[in-house]
C-alpha positions, 0 to 999 in steps of 0.5 A: 530433461535435467538441462530442460527443466533448469532452462524452462525455471530461468527463463520463468524466473526471468519474466517473473521479475521483469513482471515485478520491475518499475513500469514507465510509460511515455505520453506525448509530452511527459514520461510517467514512472509507476512505482509499485511498493508493497505496503504491509497493514498490520495487525490485521485483525486490529484492536487499539492500533492499525500499522502500516509499513512500506509508506514514503516519508511525508510532513503532511498527508490526509489520512482517510478511513471509511467503512464498507458502505463508503461513510468516512469515519475518521480524517485526519493529517498525519506526518509519515515518519521512517516509512511508517504510520500508525493510526489509532482504532479503539473507536472503531466498531467491528468491521472491515475499513479502507485506509486511504493515504494521500500526500505529494509523495503518494496515493496509497490505498489499503484495508484492514479489519477491526476485531 
């Protein structure tokens, strides 16, 4: 019974690791590689600044922050250094916000709560 449970655990771990690996799909003339990276947003809830880790470095990234209604409240261009970005948010009202980061290297969407 113990060997059966160990075998079952090994199979589940193997399938989980395969599901979390990078995915590649082939179209007729091009190969598309989708890499999922873990993005960390903190502090959440935020008061004065929102830090976003796990990004790809970029000289020029378009950063857009929108409220829950979809209204753009902040739109700027920043460089991403050390795979991180710090966005000052002291003037935002309390609520939930969506952050979109768009550059040649990446397109990331995440959210945070402003306290």
